[in-house]
N, CA, C and O atoms as CSV, one atom per row, in Angstrom:
chain,resi,resn,atom,element,x,y,z
A,1,MET,N,N,0.852,-1.183,0.000
A,1,MET,CA,C,0.000,0.000,0.000
A,1,MET,C,C,0.892,1.240,0.000
A,1,MET,O,O,1.802,1.336,0.824
A,2,PRO,N,N,0.651,2.194,-0.910
A,2,PRO,CA,C,1.481,3.410,-0.960
A,2,PRO,C,C,1.198,4.334,0.219
A,2,PRO,O,O,0.134,4.282,0.837
A,3,MET,N,N,2.174,5.174,0.508
A,3,MET,CA,C,2.003,6.173,1.566
A,3,MET,C,C,0.909,7.158,1.166
A,3,MET,O,O,0.745,7.445,-0.020
A,4,PRO,N,N,0.159,7.679,2.133
A,4,PRO,CA,C,-0.883,8.658,1.814
A,4,PRO,C,C,-0.265,9.945,1.279
A,4,PRO,O,O,0.838,10.334,1.665
A,5,ASN,N,N,-0.998,10.592,0.386
A,5,ASN,CA,C,-0.517,11.869,-0.135
A,5,ASN,C,C,-1.094,13.017,0.690
A,5,ASN,O,O,-1.933,12.805,1.565
A,6,ALA,N,N,-0.636,14.232,0.403
A,6,ALA,CA,C,-1.035,15.403,1.189
A,6,ALA,C,C,-2.550,15.618,1.167
A,6,ALA,O,O,-3.133,15.988,2.186
A,7,ARG,N,N,-3.180,15.396,0.044
A,7,ARG,CA,C,-4.633,15.599,-0.050
A,7,ARG,C,C,-5.360,14.627,0.883
A,7,ARG,O,O,-6.288,15.019,1.590
A,8,GLU,N,N,-4.939,13.361,0.883
A,8,GLU,CA,C,-5.569,12.367,1.755
A,8,GLU,C,C,-5.371,12.719,3.226
A,8,GLU,O,O,-6.286,12.562,4.034
A,9,ILE,N,N,-4.181,13.192,3.572
A,9,ILE,CA,C,-3.914,13.590,4.955
A,9,ILE,C,C,-4.816,14.746,5.355
A,9,ILE,O,O,-5.395,14.735,6.442
A,10,ARG,N,N,-4.943,15.757,4.476
A,10,ARG,CA,C,-5.792,16.912,4.794
A,10,ARG,C,C,-7.252,16.521,5.000
A,10,ARG,O,O,-7.946,17.131,5.814
A,11,VAL,N,N,-7.718,15.523,4.281
A,11,VAL,CA,C,-9.115,15.094,4.391
A,11,VAL,C,C,-9.345,14.249,5.650
A,11,VAL,O,O,-10.366,14.406,6.320
A,12,LYS,N,N,-8.410,13.360,5.973
A,12,LYS,CA,C,-8.647,12.390,7.051
A,12,LYS,C,C,-8.102,12.777,8.416
A,12,LYS,O,O,-8.609,12.303,9.433
A,13,ILE,N,N,-7.084,13.626,8.465
A,13,ILE,CA,C,-6.468,13.996,9.742
A,13,ILE,C,C,-7.019,15.354,10.175
A,13,ILE,O,O,-7.191,16.250,9.349
A,14,LYS,N,N,-7.288,15.501,11.448
A,14,LYS,CA,C,-7.765,16.771,12.012
A,14,LYS,C,C,-6.653,17.395,12.854
A,14,LYS,O,O,-5.754,16.696,13.321
A,15,CYS,N,N,-6.718,18.698,13.044
A,15,CYS,CA,C,-5.746,19.418,13.857
A,15,CYS,C,C,-5.739,18.853,15.280
A,15,CYS,O,O,-6.792,18.651,15.886
A,16,CYS,N,N,-4.557,18.607,15.793
A,16,CYS,CA,C,-4.414,18.033,17.141
A,16,CYS,C,C,-4.593,19.066,18.252
A,16,CYS,O,O,-4.557,18.711,19.430
A,17,ALA,N,N,-4.784,20.334,17.898
A,17,ALA,CA,C,-5.033,21.369,18.903
A,17,ALA,C,C,-6.514,21.735,18.952
A,17,ALA,O,O,-7.126,21.722,20.020
A,18,CYS,N,N,-7.092,22.061,17.789
A,18,CYS,CA,C,-8.485,22.532,17.771
A,18,CYS,C,C,-9.467,21.513,17.214
A,18,CYS,O,O,-10.678,21.683,17.359
A,19,GLY,N,N,-8.970,20.462,16.582
A,19,GLY,CA,C,-9.850,19.457,15.993
A,19,GLY,C,C,-10.407,19.858,14.644
A,19,GLY,O,O,-11.237,19.153,14.071
A,20,GLY,N,N,-9.943,21.010,14.129
A,20,GLY,CA,C,-10.445,21.520,12.861
A,20,GLY,C,C,-9.811,20.858,11.648
A,20,GLY,O,O,-8.888,20.051,11.751
A,21,SER,N,N,-10.343,21.233,10.508
A,21,SER,CA,C,-9.910,20.684,9.234
A,21,SER,C,C,-8.539,21.216,8.822
A,21,SER,O,O,-8.151,22.325,9.190
A,22,LEU,N,N,-7.822,20.414,8.059
A,22,LEU,CA,C,-6.543,20.829,7.469
A,22,LEU,C,C,-6.692,21.129,5.980
A,22,LEU,O,O,-5.697,21.377,5.299
A,23,GLU,N,N,-7.923,21.110,5.467
A,23,GLU,CA,C,-8.135,21.239,4.030
A,23,GLU,C,C,-7.616,22.548,3.452
A,23,GLU,O,O,-7.199,22.569,2.294
A,24,ASN,N,N,-7.626,23.634,4.207
A,24,ASN,CA,C,-7.107,24.918,3.724
A,24,ASN,C,C,-5.874,25.338,4.512
A,24,ASN,O,O,-5.651,26.527,4.741
A,25,SER,N,N,-5.085,24.370,4.918
A,25,SER,CA,C,-3.929,24.610,5.771
A,25,SER,C,C,-2.749,23.789,5.275
A,25,SER,O,O,-2.919,22.804,4.557
A,26,ARG,N,N,-1.573,24.202,5.659
A,26,ARG,CA,C,-0.419,23.341,5.470
A,26,ARG,C,C,-0.529,22.200,6.467
A,26,ARG,O,O,-1.321,22.258,7.408
A,27,ILE,N,N,0.259,21.175,6.257
A,27,ILE,CA,C,0.331,20.060,7.197
A,27,ILE,C,C,1.534,20.335,8.078
A,27,ILE,O,O,2.667,20.037,7.702
A,28,ASN,N,N,1.289,20.902,9.247
A,28,ASN,CA,C,2.351,21.283,10.180
A,28,ASN,C,C,2.583,20.148,11.170
A,28,ASN,O,O,1.752,19.903,12.044
A,29,VAL,N,N,3.711,19.458,11.033
A,29,VAL,CA,C,4.050,18.378,11.944
A,29,VAL,C,C,4.835,18.980,13.105
A,29,VAL,O,O,5.862,19.626,12.899
A,30,VAL,N,N,4.351,18.766,14.316
A,30,VAL,CA,C,4.950,19.332,15.514
A,30,VAL,C,C,5.602,18.198,16.311
A,30,VAL,O,O,4.956,17.206,16.647
A,31,CYS,N,N,6.884,18.364,16.604
A,31,CYS,CA,C,7.618,17.384,17.404
A,31,CYS,C,C,7.334,17.651,18.881
A,31,CYS,O,O,7.590,18.743,19.388
A,32,LEU,N,N,6.811,16.652,19.550
A,32,LEU,CA,C,6.469,16.773,20.968
A,32,LEU,C,C,7.568,16.148,21.821
A,32,LEU,O,O,8.190,15.167,21.415
A,33,MET,N,N,7.801,16.700,22.974
A,33,MET,CA,C,8.781,16.144,23.910
A,33,MET,C,C,8.111,15.067,24.771
A,33,MET,O,O,8.145,15.107,26.001
A,34,LYS,N,N,7.509,14.117,24.081
A,34,LYS,CA,C,6.803,12.997,24.703
A,34,LYS,C,C,7.231,11.711,24.016
A,34,LYS,O,O,7.527,11.702,22.821
A,35,GLU,N,N,7.260,10.623,24.784
A,35,GLU,CA,C,7.610,9.329,24.219
A,35,GLU,C,C,6.417,8.739,23.486
A,35,GLU,O,O,5.286,8.799,23.969
A,36,ALA,N,N,6.678,8.171,22.318
A,36,ALA,CA,C,5.646,7.470,21.555
A,36,ALA,C,C,5.725,5.992,21.887
A,36,ALA,O,O,6.812,5.425,21.992
A,37,GLU,N,N,4.577,5.378,22.050
A,37,GLU,CA,C,4.513,3.944,22.310
A,37,GLU,C,C,4.115,3.199,21.042
A,37,GLU,O,O,3.706,2.040,21.101
A,38,TRP,N,N,4.233,3.859,19.909
A,38,TRP,CA,C,3.849,3.317,18.613
A,38,TRP,C,C,4.996,3.511,17.630
A,38,TRP,O,O,6.005,4.137,17.956
A,39,MET,N,N,4.836,2.972,16.428
A,39,MET,CA,C,5.918,2.977,15.446
A,39,MET,C,C,5.887,4.162,14.468
A,39,MET,O,O,6.943,4.624,14.037
A,40,TYR,N,N,4.694,4.660,14.111
A,40,TYR,CA,C,4.642,5.677,13.066
A,40,TYR,C,C,3.476,6.621,13.295
A,40,TYR,O,O,2.400,6.157,13.673
A,41,PRO,N,N,3.625,7.873,13.093
A,41,PRO,CA,C,4.884,8.579,12.860
A,41,PRO,C,C,5.563,8.920,14.188
A,41,PRO,O,O,4.900,9.183,15.191
A,42,VAL,N,N,6.860,8.910,14.172
A,42,VAL,CA,C,7.669,9.331,15.313
A,42,VAL,C,C,8.814,10.187,14.794
A,42,VAL,O,O,9.085,10.217,13.594
A,43,TRP,N,N,9.475,10.873,15.695
A,43,TRP,CA,C,10.645,11.661,15.308
A,43,TRP,C,C,11.799,11.282,16.214
A,43,TRP,O,O,11.619,10.603,17.225
A,44,GLY,N,N,12.972,11.724,15.843
A,44,GLY,CA,C,14.165,11.452,16.622
A,44,GLY,C,C,15.321,12.313,16.154
A,44,GLY,O,O,15.125,13.301,15.447
A,45,ASN,N,N,16.514,11.937,16.549
A,45,ASN,CA,C,17.719,12.674,16.170
A,45,ASN,C,C,18.783,11.668,15.764
A,45,ASN,O,O,19.241,10.874,16.586
A,46,ILE,N,N,19.177,11.702,14.491
A,46,ILE,CA,C,20.139,10.710,14.009
A,46,ILE,C,C,21.532,10.927,14.582
A,46,ILE,O,O,22.298,9.971,14.702
A,47,LEU,N,N,21.878,12.156,14.937
A,47,LEU,CA,C,23.197,12.415,15.513
A,47,LEU,C,C,23.355,11.750,16.875
A,47,LEU,O,O,24.435,11.275,17.227
A,48,LEU,N,N,22.272,11.723,17.630
A,48,LEU,CA,C,22.299,11.130,18.969
A,48,LEU,C,C,21.838,9.676,18.979
A,48,LEU,O,O,21.986,8.977,19.981
A,49,GLY,N,N,21.282,9.229,17.863
A,49,GLY,CA,C,20.804,7.854,17.792
A,49,GLY,C,C,19.570,7.603,18.634
A,49,GLY,O,O,19.388,6.503,19.156
A,50,VAL,N,N,18.719,8.611,18.772
A,50,VAL,CA,C,17.491,8.454,19.553
A,50,VAL,C,C,16.286,8.574,18.624
A,50,VAL,O,O,16.299,9.353,17.671
A,51,LEU,N,N,15.259,7.805,18.910
A,51,LEU,CA,C,14.074,7.758,18.074
A,51,LEU,C,C,12.890,7.345,18.942
A,51,LEU,O,O,13.066,6.781,20.021
A,52,GLY,N,N,11.698,7.628,18.465
A,52,GLY,CA,C,10.510,7.148,19.165
A,52,GLY,C,C,9.771,8.201,19.945
A,52,GLY,O,O,9.172,7.907,20.980
A,53,PHE,N,N,9.806,9.438,19.458
A,53,PHE,CA,C,9.119,10.524,20.142
A,53,PHE,C,C,7.844,10.887,19.382
A,53,PHE,O,O,7.792,10.785,18.157
A,54,ALA,N,N,6.836,11.303,20.107
A,54,ALA,CA,C,5.517,11.579,19.548
A,54,ALA,C,C,5.490,12.862,18.726
A,54,ALA,O,O,6.294,13.773,18.925
A,55,SER,N,N,4.538,12.901,17.797
A,55,SER,CA,C,4.331,14.105,16.997
A,55,SER,C,C,2.832,14.365,16.872
A,55,SER,O,O,1.996,13.499,17.130
A,56,ALA,N,N,2.536,15.584,16.469
A,56,ALA,CA,C,1.154,16.009,16.264
A,56,ALA,C,C,1.097,16.758,14.945
A,56,ALA,O,O,2.119,17.231,14.448
A,57,ILE,N,N,-0.086,16.864,14.383
A,57,ILE,CA,C,-0.297,17.669,13.184
A,57,ILE,C,C,-1.258,18.781,13.557
A,57,ILE,O,O,-2.313,18.546,14.145
A,58,MET,N,N,-0.867,20.008,13.199
A,58,MET,CA,C,-1.688,21.166,13.570
A,58,MET,C,C,-1.958,22.054,12.370
A,58,MET,O,O,-1.176,22.089,11.420
A,59,CYS,N,N,-3.072,22.770,12.423
A,59,CYS,CA,C,-3.453,23.688,11.351
A,59,CYS,C,C,-2.664,24.991,11.464
A,59,CYS,O,O,-2.089,25.300,12.509
A,60,ASP,N,N,-2.649,25.746,10.369
A,60,ASP,CA,C,-1.926,27.013,10.333
A,60,ASP,C,C,-2.395,27.978,11.419
A,60,ASP,O,O,-1.582,28.652,12.050
A,61,LYS,N,N,-3.712,28.041,11.632
A,61,LYS,CA,C,-4.256,28.978,12.618
A,61,LYS,C,C,-3.729,28.673,14.023
A,61,LYS,O,O,-3.319,29.585,14.740
A,62,CYS,N,N,-3.737,27.412,14.415
A,62,CYS,CA,C,-3.258,27.045,15.754
A,62,CYS,C,C,-1.754,27.279,15.882
A,62,CYS,O,O,-1.282,27.689,16.943
A,63,ILE,N,N,-1.009,27.025,14.828
A,63,ILE,CA,C,0.431,27.306,14.848
A,63,ILE,C,C,0.647,28.806,15.041
A,63,ILE,O,O,1.435,29.223,15.890
A,64,LYS,N,N,-0.053,29.607,14.252
A,64,LYS,CA,C,0.095,31.069,14.332
A,64,LYS,C,C,-0.274,31.595,15.720
A,64,LYS,O,O,0.367,32.516,16.226
A,65,GLU,N,N,-1.298,31.016,16.333
A,65,GLU,CA,C,-1.754,31.454,17.656
A,65,GLU,C,C,-0.941,30.849,18.801
A,65,GLU,O,O,-1.181,31.160,19.968
A,66,GLY,N,N,0.018,29.989,18.468
A,66,GLY,CA,C,0.875,29.396,19.499
A,66,GLY,C,C,0.183,28.374,20.385
A,66,GLY,O,O,0.609,28.136,21.515
A,67,LYS,N,N,-0.875,27.774,19.879
A,67,LYS,CA,C,-1.589,26.776,20.681
A,67,LYS,C,C,-0.742,25.516,20.843
A,67,LYS,O,O,0.149,25.236,20.041
A,68,GLN,N,N,-1.040,24.771,21.894
A,68,GLN,CA,C,-0.363,23.516,22.173
A,68,GLN,C,C,-1.226,22.355,21.683
A,68,GLN,O,O,-2.454,22.424,21.723
A,69,ALA,N,N,-0.579,21.299,21.226
A,69,ALA,CA,C,-1.303,20.107,20.800
A,69,ALA,C,C,-1.959,19.446,22.012
A,69,ALA,O,O,-1.357,19.353,23.082
A,70,LYS,N,N,-3.171,18.999,21.835
A,70,LYS,CA,C,-3.883,18.252,22.870
A,70,LYS,C,C,-3.692,16.753,22.676
A,70,LYS,O,O,-3.806,15.974,23.622
A,71,PHE,N,N,-3.400,16.357,21.433
A,71,PHE,CA,C,-3.254,14.950,21.091
A,71,PHE,C,C,-1.997,14.723,20.271
A,71,PHE,O,O,-1.576,15.586,19.500
A,72,ALA,N,N,-1.407,13.556,20.447
A,72,ALA,CA,C,-0.374,13.053,19.549
A,72,ALA,C,C,-1.053,12.012,18.664
A,72,ALA,O,O,-2.069,11.432,19.047
A,73,LEU,N,N,-0.494,11.780,17.491
A,73,LEU,CA,C,-1.134,10.869,16.549
A,73,LEU,C,C,-0.292,9.654,16.221
A,73,LEU,O,O,0.926,9.733,16.059
A,74,GLU,N,N,-0.972,8.540,16.128
A,74,GLU,CA,C,-0.439,7.343,15.495
A,74,GLU,C,C,-1.328,7.112,14.282
A,74,GLU,O,O,-2.552,7.146,14.399
A,75,TRP,N,N,-0.730,6.878,13.126
A,75,TRP,CA,C,-1.545,6.553,11.968
A,75,TRP,C,C,-0.794,5.619,11.047
A,75,TRP,O,O,0.436,5.576,11.026
A,76,SER,N,N,-1.581,4.867,10.283
A,76,SER,CA,C,-1.017,3.873,9.384
A,76,SER,C,C,-1.160,4.343,7.948
A,76,SER,O,O,-1.711,5.412,7.684
A,77,GLN,N,N,-0.664,3.542,7.030
A,77,GLN,CA,C,-0.697,3.926,5.621
A,77,GLN,C,C,-2.112,4.147,5.105
A,77,GLN,O,O,-2.315,4.950,4.194
A,78,ASP,N,N,-3.088,3.454,5.667
A,78,ASP,CA,C,-4.471,3.661,5.232
A,78,ASP,C,C,-5.132,4.828,5.978
A,78,ASP,O,O,-6.328,5.077,5.829
A,79,LEU,N,N,-4.333,5.533,6.778
A,79,LEU,CA,C,-4.768,6.691,7.559
A,79,LEU,C,C,-5.806,6.357,8.623
A,79,LEU,O,O,-6.619,7.209,8.982
A,80,SER,N,N,-5.789,5.134,9.129
A,80,SER,CA,C,-6.558,4.880,10.338
A,80,SER,C,C,-5.761,5.520,11.477
A,80,SER,O,O,-4.555,5.307,11.601
A,81,VAL,N,N,-6.444,6.297,12.292
A,81,VAL,CA,C,-5.789,7.170,13.261
A,81,VAL,C,C,-6.125,6.769,14.688
A,81,VAL,O,O,-7.264,6.417,14.997
A,82,VAL,N,N,-5.116,6.826,15.556
A,82,VAL,CA,C,-5.314,6.686,16.994
A,82,VAL,C,C,-4.781,7.964,17.627
A,82,VAL,O,O,-3.645,8.363,17.369
A,83,LYS,N,N,-5.603,8.606,18.456
A,83,LYS,CA,C,-5.192,9.825,19.157
A,83,LYS,C,C,-4.797,9.486,20.588
A,83,LYS,O,O,-5.448,8.677,21.250
A,84,TYR,N,N,-3.715,10.118,21.058
A,84,TYR,CA,C,-3.245,9.929,22.428
A,84,TYR,C,C,-3.221,11.291,23.115
A,84,TYR,O,O,-2.547,12.202,22.634
A,85,PRO,N,N,-3.940,11.456,24.229
A,85,PRO,CA,C,-3.869,12.725,24.951
A,85,PRO,C,C,-2.420,13.009,25.368
A,85,PRO,O,O,-1.766,12.164,25.981
A,86,VAL,N,N,-1.933,14.192,25.034
A,86,VAL,CA,C,-0.545,14.553,25.311
A,86,VAL,C,C,-0.225,14.432,26.791
A,86,VAL,O,O,0.857,13.966,27.151
A,87,GLU,N,N,-1.150,14.844,27.660
A,87,GLU,CA,C,-0.855,14.840,29.099
A,87,GLU,C,C,-0.702,13.430,29.664
A,87,GLU,O,O,-0.195,13.271,30.774
A,88,LYS,N,N,-1.126,12.408,28.931
A,88,LYS,CA,C,-0.996,11.027,29.415
A,88,LYS,C,C,0.278,10.338,28.915
A,88,LYS,O,O,0.576,9.215,29.323
A,89,LEU,N,N,1.029,11.004,28.036
A,89,LEU,CA,C,2.267,10.419,27.518
A,89,LEU,C,C,3.441,10.766,28.419
A,89,LEU,O,O,3.453,11.815,29.063
A,90,LYS,N,N,4.432,9.875,28.460
A,90,LYS,CA,C,5.629,10.103,29.274
A,90,LYS,C,C,6.490,11.194,28.655
A,90,LYS,O,O,6.666,11.250,27.438
A,91,ASP,N,N,7.023,12.061,29.510
A,91,ASP,CA,C,7.946,13.101,29.058
A,91,ASP,C,C,9.251,12.488,28.573
A,91,ASP,O,O,9.717,11.479,29.101
A,92,VAL,N,N,9.834,13.122,27.550
A,92,VAL,CA,C,11.168,12.742,27.091
A,92,VAL,C,C,12.172,13.378,28.050
A,92,VAL,O,O,12.051,14.553,28.398
A,93,ARG,N,N,13.151,12.601,28.468
A,93,ARG,CA,C,14.195,13.142,29.338
A,93,ARG,C,C,15.049,14.135,28.537
A,93,ARG,O,O,15.691,13.754,27.558
A,94,LYS,N,N,15.054,15.386,28.946
A,94,LYS,CA,C,15.786,16.436,28.234
A,94,LYS,C,C,17.290,16.189,28.227
A,94,LYS,O,O,17.998,16.676,27.346
A,95,GLU,N,N,17.777,15.432,29.208
A,95,GLU,CA,C,19.214,15.182,29.307
A,95,GLU,C,C,19.761,14.453,28.083
A,95,GLU,O,O,20.944,14.585,27.767
A,96,ILE,N,N,18.927,13.692,27.397
A,96,ILE,CA,C,19.445,12.955,26.245
A,96,ILE,C,C,19.865,13.885,25.113
A,96,ILE,O,O,20.602,13.477,24.215
A,97,PHE,N,N,19.398,15.135,25.151
A,97,PHE,CA,C,19.761,16.092,24.112
A,97,PHE,C,C,20.932,16.992,24.501
A,97,PHE,O,O,21.346,17.835,23.704
A,98,GLU,N,N,21.470,16.832,25.700
A,98,GLU,CA,C,22.580,17.678,26.147
A,98,GLU,C,C,23.785,17.662,25.211
A,98,GLU,O,O,24.421,18.704,25.052
A,99,PRO,N,N,24.139,16.529,24.576
A,99,PRO,CA,C,25.269,16.580,23.640
A,99,PRO,C,C,25.094,17.586,22.508
A,99,PRO,O,O,26.084,18.112,21.999
A,100,LEU,N,N,23.858,17.865,22.104
A,100,LEU,CA,C,23.636,18.872,21.063
A,100,LEU,C,C,24.027,20.257,21.551
A,100,LEU,O,O,24.634,21.026,20.806
A,101,ASP,N,N,23.691,20.583,22.780
A,101,ASP,CA,C,24.047,21.890,23.328
A,101,ASP,C,C,25.548,22.011,23.542
A,101,ASP,O,O,26.090,23.116,23.519
A,102,GLU,N,N,26.221,20.892,23.750
A,102,GLU,CA,C,27.679,20.944,23.858
A,102,GLU,C,C,28.302,21.291,22.516
A,102,GLU,O,O,29.338,21.954,22.468
A,103,LEU,N,N,27.678,20.849,21.418
A,103,LEU,CA,C,28.183,21.164,20.083
A,103,LEU,C,C,27.994,22.642,19.749
A,103,LEU,O,O,28.912,23.294,19.253
A,104,GLU,N,N,26.813,23.158,20.021
A,104,GLU,CA,C,26.486,24.555,19.736
A,104,GLU,C,C,25.605,25.087,20.861
A,104,GLU,O,O,24.379,25.027,20.763
A,105,PRO,N,N,26.210,25.607,21.930
A,105,PRO,CA,C,25.439,26.041,23.105
A,105,PRO,C,C,24.319,27.021,22.755
A,105,PRO,O,O,24.528,28.008,22.050
A,106,GLY,N,N,23.112,26.715,23.275
A,106,GLY,CA,C,21.972,27.607,23.130
A,106,GLY,C,C,21.254,27.553,21.803
A,106,GLY,O,O,20.169,28.121,21.673
A,107,ARG,N,N,21.828,26.882,20.804
A,107,ARG,CA,C,21.215,26.886,19.472
A,107,ARG,C,C,19.979,26.009,19.382
A,107,ARG,O,O,19.013,26.378,18.714
A,108,HIS,N,N,19.987,24.874,20.029
A,108,HIS,CA,C,18.969,23.866,19.787
A,108,HIS,C,C,17.697,24.055,20.619
A,108,HIS,O,O,16.613,23.696,20.160
A,109,ARG,N,N,17.799,24.593,21.792
A,109,ARG,CA,C,16.644,24.872,22.641
A,109,ARG,C,C,15.697,23.687,22.767
A,109,ARG,O,O,14.479,23.866,22.769
A,110,ILE,N,N,16.234,22.499,22.870
A,110,ILE,CA,C,15.408,21.319,23.011
A,110,ILE,C,C,14.708,21.336,24.371
A,110,ILE,O,O,15.327,21.568,25.410
A,111,GLY,N,N,13.417,21.086,24.328
A,111,GLY,CA,C,12.657,20.938,25.560
A,111,GLY,C,C,12.231,22.229,26.199
A,111,GLY,O,O,11.624,22.206,27.270
A,112,GLY,N,N,12.523,23.351,25.591
A,112,GLY,CA,C,12.121,24.592,26.234
A,112,GLY,C,C,11.386,25.522,25.343
A,112,GLY,O,O,10.992,26.606,25.772
């Protein structure tokens, strides 16, 4: 089964902050400092060799207004979606990103 395209994502996925449509919005993927208990989609850092952190998709309006995601998403190629309340997910330990700040102090602002 092929990966979903942008049009399919806009139709089937809702904003993780307001629950609104993405049909007239970019697909803004937000990296959350929360551990994912699922396989896809997740984010990580190849320099540190860490992976498995939760993400959310938000609409342009919520991004512009600085809203926080209420849900993280797990979804499959057929776009069946499982929502996870952000407050119920485990926090990512910020210490794992300290080597990045040693490379370029203050640049990465991970976790803050």
